[in-house]
DRENTORTI-615746 format. One record per residue: residue number from 0; residue in one letter; y negated, x negated, z negated of N, C-alpha, C, CB in turn. Coordinates in nm, 4 decimals, m for minus. Glycine has a CB too. Layout:
<recs>
[NUM "A" [Y X Z] [Y X Z] [Y X Z] [Y X Z]] ...
</recs>
This chain:
<recs>
[0 "M" [m8.4016 0.2851 m1.4228] [m8.2676 0.2778 m1.4490] [m8.1528 0.3562 m1.4491] [m8.2655 0.2487 m1.5298]] [1 "T" [m7.9988 0.3013 m1.3331] [m7.9725 0.3375 m1.3440] [m7.8406 0.3685 m1.4423] [m8.0102 0.3347 m1.2740]] [2 "D" [m7.7887 0.4985 m1.4862] [m7.6804 0.4466 m1.6104] [m7.5774 0.4310 m1.5381] [m7.6413 0.5459 m1.7414]] [3 "F" [m7.4870 0.4110 m1.6245] [m7.3449 0.3050 m1.5932] [m7.2619 0.4452 m1.5645] [m7.2658 0.1776 m1.7582]] [4 "F" [m7.2602 0.5579 m1.6705] [m7.2287 0.7110 m1.6360] [m7.2154 0.7679 m1.5350] [m7.2968 0.7831 m1.6697]] [5 "S" [m7.3455 0.7304 m1.4787] [m7.4242 0.8332 m1.3399] [m7.4804 0.7162 m1.2540] [m7.5846 0.9611 m1.3949]] [6 "P" [m7.4198 0.6310 m1.1911] [m7.4712 0.5907 m1.1088] [m7.5590 0.6116 m1.0080] [m7.4191 0.5686 m1.0898]] [7 "G" [m7.5213 0.7499 m0.9476] [m7.6423 0.7440 m0.8707] [m7.5358 0.8049 m0.7187] [m7.7360 0.5530 m0.8699]] [8 "P" [m7.6146 0.8581 m0.5847] [m7.5489 0.9043 m0.4805] [m7.4476 0.8166 m0.4630] [m7.6244 0.9230 m0.3699]] [9 "P" [m7.2756 0.8112 m0.3930] [m7.1980 0.6889 m0.3515] [m7.2325 0.6018 m0.2424] [m7.0786 0.7243 m0.3230]] [10 "A" [m7.2135 0.5176 m0.2823] [m7.2751 0.4353 m0.1359] [m7.1911 0.4785 m0.0375] [m7.2716 0.2582 m0.1307]] [11 "N" [m7.2707 0.4155 0.1113] [m7.2282 0.4242 0.2460] [m7.0805 0.2751 0.2329] [m7.4002 0.3907 0.3739]] [12 "S" [m7.0202 0.3273 0.2438] [m6.9116 0.1542 0.2436] [m6.8959 0.1103 0.3943] [m6.7063 0.1750 0.1739]] [13 "T" [m6.8856 0.2214 0.4989] [m6.8810 0.2229 0.6318] [m6.9827 0.1631 0.6900] [m6.8702 0.3365 0.6766]] [14 "D" [m6.9669 0.0892 0.7628] [m7.1316 0.0302 0.8597] [m7.0835 0.0205 0.9932] [m7.2106 m0.1533 0.8167]] [15 "P" [m7.0874 0.1730 1.0518] [m7.0446 0.1694 1.2386] [m7.1570 0.0077 1.3040] [m7.1343 0.3934 1.3521]] [16 "G" [m7.2491 m0.0132 1.2701] [m7.3237 m0.0875 1.3384] [m7.2533 m0.2319 1.2840] [m7.4852 m0.0559 1.3135]] [17 "G" [m7.2450 m0.2804 1.1501] [m7.1836 m0.4070 1.1174] [m7.0542 m0.4130 1.1901] [m7.1639 m0.4251 0.9662]] [18 "H" [m6.9498 m0.3330 1.2517] [m6.7982 m0.2864 1.2844] [m6.8533 m0.3274 1.4483] [m6.7348 m0.0825 1.2355]] [19 "K" [m6.9427 m0.3291 1.4984] [m6.9799 m0.2712 1.6528] [m7.0472 m0.4394 1.6885] [m7.1279 m0.0944 1.6620]] [20 "A" [m7.1139 m0.5205 1.6413] [m7.1425 m0.6178 1.5953] [m7.0706 m0.7420 1.6106] [m7.1556 m0.5891 1.4993]] [21 "N" [m6.9617 m0.6750 1.4934] [m6.8566 m0.8418 1.4702] [m6.7884 m0.7976 1.6164] [m6.6976 m0.8617 1.2845]] [22 "H" [m6.7670 m0.7094 1.6472] [m6.6429 m0.6644 1.7536] [m6.7282 m0.7227 1.9140] [m6.6044 m0.4384 1.7469]] [23 "D" [m6.8303 m0.7178 1.9082] [m6.9562 m0.7491 2.0038] [m6.9485 m0.8759 2.0157] [m7.1005 m0.7113 1.9571]] [24 "V" [m6.9297 m0.9719 1.8941] [m6.9393 m1.0903 1.9011] [m6.8105 m1.2007 1.9091] [m7.0134 m1.1036 1.8057]] [25 "N" [m6.6956 m1.0967 1.8802] [m6.6060 m1.1261 1.8723] [m6.5239 m1.1300 2.0507] [m6.5687 m1.0436 1.7593]] [26 "A" [m6.5813 m0.9954 2.0808] [m6.5413 m0.9991 2.2510] [m6.5793 m1.1025 2.2907] [m6.5998 m0.8984 2.3511]] [27 "S" [m6.7180 m1.1640 2.2821] [m6.7927 m1.2181 2.4098] [m6.7133 m1.3786 2.3932] [m7.0026 m1.2140 2.3965]] [28 "K" [m6.7215 m1.4410 2.2412] [m6.6262 m1.5421 2.2317] [m6.5227 m1.5468 2.2875] [m6.5950 m1.5603 2.1379]] [29 "L" [m6.3883 m1.4475 2.2610] [m6.3308 m1.4664 2.3757] [m6.3238 m1.4319 2.5032] [m6.2649 m1.4578 2.3596]] [30 "H" [m6.3638 m1.3683 2.5863] [m6.4330 m1.3844 2.7315] [m6.5122 m1.5376 2.7798] [m6.5546 m1.2632 2.7334]] [31 "R" [m6.5502 m1.6098 2.6645] [m6.6662 m1.7517 2.6639] [m6.5449 m1.8501 2.6851] [m6.7798 m1.7930 2.4852]] [32 "E" [m6.4567 m1.8338 2.5538] [m6.3686 m1.9666 2.5494] [m6.2081 m1.9061 2.5947] [m6.3717 m2.0474 2.3671]] [33 "G" [m6.1793 m1.7796 2.6339] [m6.0390 m1.7542 2.6948] [m5.9554 m1.8668 2.6610] [m6.0394 m1.7363 2.8519]] [34 "A" [m5.8297 m1.8516 2.7358] [m5.7036 m1.9156 2.6856] [m5.7511 m2.0609 2.6415] [m5.5803 m1.9196 2.8053]] [35 "P" [m5.8692 m2.1526 2.7065] [m5.8602 m2.2491 2.6463] [m5.8664 m2.2687 2.4821] [m5.9373 m2.3040 2.7054]] [36 "G" [m5.9126 m2.1685 2.4036] [m5.9400 m2.1547 2.3515] [m5.8180 m2.1020 2.2564] [m6.0300 m2.1230 2.3916]] [37 "L" [m5.7340 m2.0194 2.2719] [m5.5636 m2.0305 2.2356] [m5.5139 m2.1633 2.2471] [m5.4647 m1.9431 2.3374]] [38 "L" [m5.5246 m2.2079 2.3150] [m5.4417 m2.3604 2.3644] [m5.4986 m2.4458 2.2677] [m5.4745 m2.4312 2.5365]] [39 "R" [m5.6260 m2.4800 2.2034] [m5.6985 m2.5163 2.1331] [m5.6323 m2.4780 1.9855] [m5.8224 m2.4680 2.1751]] [40 "Q" [m5.6438 m2.3628 1.9330] [m5.6232 m2.3291 1.8175] [m5.4327 m2.3626 1.8163] [m5.6916 m2.1638 1.7940]] [41 "V" [m5.3462 m2.3349 1.9239] [m5.2335 m2.3716 1.9081] [m5.1655 m2.5330 1.8726] [m5.1990 m2.3223 2.0098]] [42 "S" [m5.2839 m2.6023 1.9644] [m5.2656 m2.7770 1.9227] [m5.3359 m2.8094 1.7473] [m5.3878 m2.8946 2.0688]] [43 "D" [m5.4303 m2.7318 1.7632] [m5.5026 m2.7543 1.6114] [m5.3837 m2.7235 1.5396] [m5.6446 m2.6484 1.5614]] [44 "L" [m5.2923 m2.5756 1.5275] [m5.1844 m2.5938 1.4635] [m5.0750 m2.6775 1.4536] [m5.1520 m2.5242 1.4735]] [45 "L" [m5.0489 m2.7271 1.5829] [m4.9435 m2.8103 1.5956] [m4.9543 m2.9721 1.5298] [m4.9217 m2.8096 1.7431]] [46 "I" [m5.0871 m2.9968 1.5599] [m5.1831 m3.1175 1.4501] [m5.1032 m3.0939 1.3131] [m5.3922 m3.0710 1.4188]] [47 "G" [m5.1751 m2.9757 1.2344] [m5.1696 m3.0106 1.0974] [m5.0565 m2.9730 1.0373] [m5.2698 m2.9625 1.0279]] [48 "I" [m4.9327 m2.9147 1.1431] [m4.7809 m2.9197 1.0670] [m4.7766 m3.0268 1.0713] [m4.6493 m2.8589 1.1160]] [49 "T" [m4.7693 m3.0836 1.1705] [m4.7156 m3.2764 1.1988] [m4.7673 m3.3084 1.1521] [m4.7148 m3.3747 1.3082]] [50 "I" [m4.9317 m3.3585 1.0248] [m4.9725 m3.4101 0.9644] [m4.8974 m3.3409 0.7927] [m5.1122 m3.4095 1.0168]] [51 "I" [m4.8449 m3.2373 0.8222] [m4.7859 m3.2035 0.6353] [m4.6002 m3.2457 0.6680] [m4.8134 m2.9480 0.5624]] [52 "G" [m4.5660 m3.2384 0.8320] [m4.4343 m3.2934 0.8210] [m4.3584 m3.4871 0.8013] [m4.3944 m3.2302 0.9498]] [53 "A" [m4.5131 m3.5444 0.8511] [m4.5443 m3.6727 0.7985] [m4.6020 m3.6905 0.6563] [m4.6315 m3.7277 0.8853]] [54 "V" [m4.5866 m3.6119 0.5858] [m4.6413 m3.6453 0.4342] [m4.5308 m3.6007 0.3828] [m4.7817 m3.5744 0.3686]] [55 "A" [m4.4609 m3.4845 0.3929] [m4.3307 m3.4675 0.3636] [m4.2020 m3.5576 0.3805] [m4.3127 m3.3743 0.4189]] [56 "A" [m4.2405 m3.6586 0.5079] [m4.0923 m3.7405 0.4964] [m4.1666 m3.8185 0.4082] [m4.0048 m3.8259 0.6402]] [57 "L" [m4.2753 m3.8887 0.4370] [m4.3247 m4.0048 0.3954] [m4.2458 m4.0085 0.2065] [m4.5222 m3.9952 0.4195]] [58 "L" [m4.3048 m3.8673 0.1650] [m4.2614 m3.8427 0.0211] [m4.1416 m3.8542 m0.0085] [m4.2877 m3.7297 m0.0244]] [59 "L" [m4.0565 m3.7812 0.0683] [m3.8916 m3.7790 0.1189] [m3.8246 m3.9404 0.0903] [m3.8813 m3.7376 0.3191]] [60 "W" [m3.8832 m3.9982 0.1489] [m3.8430 m4.1534 0.1737] [m3.9144 m4.2394 0.0789] [m3.8797 m4.2069 0.3236]] [61 "I" [m4.0197 m4.2292 0.0178] [m4.0723 m4.2847 m0.1379] [m3.9708 m4.2426 m0.2302] [m4.2253 m4.2187 m0.1964]] [62 "F" [m3.9462 m4.1140 m0.2413] [m3.8596 m4.0915 m0.3420] [m3.7156 m4.0439 m0.3733] [m3.9121 m4.0356 m0.3874]] 
</recs>
């Protein structure tokens, strides 16, 4: 069991293999989805803003 004041060697906080794997996954997703993925994200954002705006307008109309 390690002591609280002497925990042992410092842990390696950087993981180059994990960083590369994450980058590869994101790159393949970008190549697979491309512009339609961006358009889907933009349309989802606009739908969310519209719903929030409709709720705000309804609350202002009620009160």
